[in-house]
MARMIZA-253814 format. One record per residue (C-alpha): residue number from 0; residue in one letter; x, z, y. Coordinates in steps of 0.2 Angstrom, whole numbers, plus 5000, padded with zeros to 4 digits. Each point is the difference from the previous one (the first is absolute). Example, Ala and Ser with C-alpha at 12.3 -4.5 7.8 and 13.67 -1.06 7.14 Angstrom:
BEGIN
   i aa    x    z    y
   0  A 5062 5039 4978
   1  S 5006 4997 5017
***
This chain:
BEGIN
   i aa    x    z    y
   0  M 5024 5055 5049
   1  I 5000 5013 4986
   2  E 5017 5014 5000
   3  S 5006 5007 4982
   4  R 5013 5014 5003
   5  I 5006 5010 4987
   6  T 5018 5012 4998
   7  I 5011 4999 4985
   8  K 5013 5014 4995
   9  A 5013 4983 4999
  10  P 5013 4993 5012
  11  V 4998 4987 5010
  12  N 5010 4986 4990
  13  E 4991 5005 4984
  14  V 4982 4997 5007
  15  W 5008 4984 5009
  16  K 5005 4992 4982
  17  A 4984 5004 4991
  18  L 4991 4990 5015
  19  T 5013 4984 4999
  20  K 5007 4999 4982
  21  K 4989 4988 4989
  22  D 5002 5012 4984
  23  Q 4995 5014 5009
  24  M 4985 4994 5011
  25  K 4993 4993 4983
  26  E 4999 5017 4994
  27  W 4989 5007 5013
  28  Y 4996 4984 5011
  29  F 4996 4984 4994
  30  D 5010 4988 4990
  31  I 5010 4989 5013
  32  P 5012 4988 4988
  33  D 5003 4992 5019
  34  F 5003 5012 5012
  35  E 5017 4997 5009
  36  L 5003 5015 5013
  37  T 5005 4987 5012
  38  V 4991 4999 5017
  39  G 4990 4983 5001
  40  S 4996 4999 4981
  41  T 4985 4996 4991
  42  F 4994 5009 4985
  43  N 4984 5000 4989
  44  F 4990 5011 4988
  45  F 4985 5004 4990
  46  E 4990 5014 4998
  47  P 5006 5011 4984
  48  G 4990 4994 4983
  49  K 4998 4985 4989
  50  N 4987 4990 5010
  51  Q 5013 4997 5016
  52  E 4988 5002 5014
  53  F 5005 5002 5018
  54  H 5014 4990 5004
  55  H 5010 5008 5012
  56  R 5013 4991 5011
  57  C 5010 5012 5013
  58  V 5014 4992 5010
  59  I 5014 5014 5007
  60  K 4999 5000 5020
  61  D 5012 5016 5005
  62  L 5010 5010 4989
  63  E 5015 5014 5005
  64  L 5008 5010 4985
  65  N 4992 5015 4995
  66  K 4989 4999 5016
  67  K 4988 4986 5001
  68  L 4991 4985 4992
  69  V 4987 4989 5005
  70  Y 4992 4988 4991
  71  T 4986 4988 5000
  72  W 4984 5004 4989
  73  T 4989 4985 4994
  74  Y 4989 4993 4987
  75  P 5000 4980 5002
  76  N 4986 4999 4985
  77  H 4987 5011 5010
  78  S 5002 5003 5018
  79  Q 5010 4988 5016
  80  G 5007 5016 5009
  81  E 5012 5009 5000
  82  S 5004 5017 5002
  83  V 5017 5010 5000
  84  I 5009 5017 4989
  85  S 5012 5011 5007
  86  W 5010 5012 4993
  87  T 5011 5013 5009
  88  L 5012 5014 4994
  89  A 5006 5014 5007
  90  E 5013 5014 4993
  91  N 4995 5018 5004
  92  N 5015 5011 4989
  93  D 4995 4999 4983
  94  T 4984 4990 5003
  95  T 4994 4981 5006
  96  T 4983 4997 5008
  97  V 4995 4983 4994
  98  V 4984 4993 5011
  99  L 4990 4983 4996
 100  R 4992 4990 5014
 101  H 4988 4988 4997
 102  D 4996 4989 5015
 103  G 4990 4986 5000
 104  L 4987 5002 4989
 105  E 4986 4992 5010
 106  N 5008 4986 4996
 107  L 4994 5000 4980
 108  S 4982 5004 5006
 109  D 4998 4982 4991
 110  G 5004 5005 4985
 111  G 4985 5009 4999
 112  P 4995 5021 4996
 113  V 5014 5002 4988
 114  F 5011 4999 5014
 115  D 4992 5013 5009
 116  A 5013 5016 5011
 117  D 4991 5013 4989
 118  N 5008 4989 4982
 119  F 5017 4997 5009
 120  Q 5003 5017 5007
 121  K 4995 5006 4979
 122  G 5013 4990 4993
 123  W 5014 5003 5012
 124  N 4998 5018 4999
 125  G 5001 4999 4979
 126  F 5015 4988 5004
 127  M 5008 5014 5009
 128  A 4999 5015 4988
 129  S 5004 4988 4987
 130  L 5017 4998 5008
 131  K 5002 5017 5002
 132  N 4998 5003 4980
 133  Y 5011 4984 4998
 134  I 5014 5010 5011
 135  Y 4996 5016 4990
 136  G 5003 4992 4985
 137  M 4982 4996 4992
 138  R 5000 4984 4994
 139  K 4984 4991 4992
 140  H 4996 4997 4982
 141  Q 4988 4990 4993
 142  Y 4987 4998 4986
 143  E 4991 4987 4993
 144  I 4986 4998 4984
 145  S 4987 4985 4994
 146  I 4984 5007 4997
 147  N 4988 4990 4991
 148  A 4984 5007 5010
 149  S 4993 4995 5019
 150  A 5007 5008 5014
 151  D 4986 5009 5004
 152  K 5001 5009 4985
 153  V 5020 5004 5002
 154  W 4996 5009 5016
 155  N 4985 5010 4995
 156  V 5011 5006 4989
 157  L 5014 5004 5010
 158  W 4990 5011 5011
 159  G 4984 5006 4988
 160  D 5001 5019 5000
 161  D 5003 5001 4983
 162  T 5009 4983 4996
 163  Y 5013 5007 5014
 164  T 5002 5015 4991
 165  E 5002 4989 4984
 166  W 5013 4990 5004
 167  T 5011 5012 5008
 168  E 5003 5010 4988
 169  P 5016 4993 4995
 170  F 5004 5008 5017
 171  C 4991 5015 4999
 172  Q 4987 5005 4989
 173  G 4984 5005 5009
 174  S 5003 4994 5017
 175  F 4987 4990 5013
 176  F 4997 5000 5018
 177  K 4993 5008 5014
 178  G 4993 4991 5014
 179  E 4989 4981 5002
 180  L 5009 4987 4996
 181  K 4999 4989 5017
 182  E 5012 4992 5012
 183  G 5005 5012 5013
 184  N 4996 5015 4990
 185  R 5013 5014 4995
 186  I 5000 5004 4981
 187  H 5004 5014 4988
 188  F 5010 4994 4982
 189  L 5000 5016 4992
 190  S 5005 5008 4986
 191  P 4988 5013 4989
 192  E 5010 5014 5008
 193  L 4992 4991 5018
 194  G 5020 4996 5002
 195  G 5007 4983 5005
 196  M 5000 4990 5017
 197  Y 4987 4995 5014
 198  S 5000 4980 5005
 199  D 4994 4989 5013
 200  I 4991 4985 4993
 201  I 5008 4983 5011
 202  F 4987 4986 4991
 203  F 4988 5004 4988
 204  T 4990 4983 4995
 205  P 4989 4999 4985
 206  S 5007 4991 4984
 207  K 5016 4996 5012
 208  I 5011 5010 5006
 209  A 5004 5019 5004
 210  L 5013 5007 5011
 211  F 5005 5017 5000
 212  Q 5012 5008 5013
 213  H 5007 5017 4991
 214  I 5002 5016 5013
 215  G 5001 5015 4994
 216  E 5001 5012 4986
 217  V 4982 5012 4995
 218  K 5001 5018 4992
 219  D 4986 5008 4996
 220  G 4987 4986 5006
 221  E 5008 5003 5019
 222  E 5014 4989 5007
 223  L 5013 5005 5006
 224  P 5012 4997 5015
 225  L 5016 4988 4998
 226  D 5017 5008 4993
 227  E 5016 4992 4998
 228  K 4997 4994 4983
 229  A 4984 4990 5006
 230  E 5008 4994 5015
 231  Q 5009 4989 4987
 232  W 4986 4993 4992
 233  T 4983 5002 5014
 234  G 4993 4982 5004
 235  S 5003 4993 4981
 236  F 4992 4988 4995
 237  E 4987 4995 4985
 238  K 4993 4984 4997
 239  Y 4988 4992 4989
 240  E 4993 4982 5000
 241  L 4989 4989 4989
 242  F 5002 4982 4997
 243  E 4987 4990 4991
 244  K 5000 4985 4990
 245  D 4988 4994 4986
 246  G 4990 5018 4997
 247  N 5021 5007 4998
 248  T 5009 5012 5011
 249  V 5015 5002 5006
 250  L 5004 5017 5004
 251  M 5015 5005 5013
 252  A 5008 5014 5003
 253  E 5011 5007 5012
 254  I 5005 5016 5005
 255  D 5017 5007 5014
 256  L 5012 5010 4989
 257  V 5013 5013 5002
 258  P 5012 4997 4987
 259  D 4999 5016 4993
 260  H 4983 4995 4996
 261  S 5004 4981 4994
 262  D 5003 5002 4981
 263  Y 4983 5012 4996
 264  F 4989 4987 5010
 265  D 5008 4984 4993
 266  Q 4995 5010 4982
 267  T 4983 5006 5004
 268  F 4994 4988 5013
 269  P 4998 4985 4986
 270  K 4991 5012 4987
 271  G 4986 5005 5015
 272  L 4997 4982 5004
 273  E 4999 4997 4980
 274  K 4986 5013 4997
 275  V 4993 4989 5018
 276  K 5002 4985 4989
 277  A 4992 5010 4985
 278  L 4985 5008 5008
 279  A 4995 4982 5009
 280  E 5000 4990 4985
 281  S 4988 5014 4992
 282  N 4988 5001 5012
***
């Protein structure tokens, strides 16, 4: 059994809607077109992405309005086993504590190491952060570009010391990062004045995926404690995925944004990706 919990500054009915309304679940969780909030109903979905990998099939076993939701969790194409997900909600004044339990993981062991408990723990912690971000008004913005170069070349442009500074120029001239790009590490994204933010590296698989979780601000090269403003965006995610076919690569970027930042990034991020394209295709 694994468990993840989070406290959100929001009334319980607002959190419950995010957990059970299809249009809201799609924003932070999974796209589940056949979801119906009824005991005994079955719903199906896939991992996000173009390839529709890892078919999930679930059956709702129990629910109590604004308090509890329980359903099975299976992978019919990968495992014969069945596990169980339970969400419980508890309201205290102006906050709601959400607890997620995943029981029966040992029943999925026939699916291989991808179903290890550590992977599920990391995944559920991420979804809890995404739930909080959604409640606080963050929305995922996606950007995509096709590049006539291999995934290896695109990856090297994204994370090479010199090329990173070049392609991020539309955001901040002279920006750079400090820290080793390795899964589980912490990294600082910095301006020349040593201001910026610090982030944790959740996934970092060369030429495939990089996922960062942004934690807080940096000033003069030092991590600052979270204040009320940072609490509104701490835990947000930024993801880069590469899909190569026949020597061409589709680069997809996804970032959680508060409304005040949306217009700026919608205008600026495509400019950065165009620079990635130019650099990768010229090398």
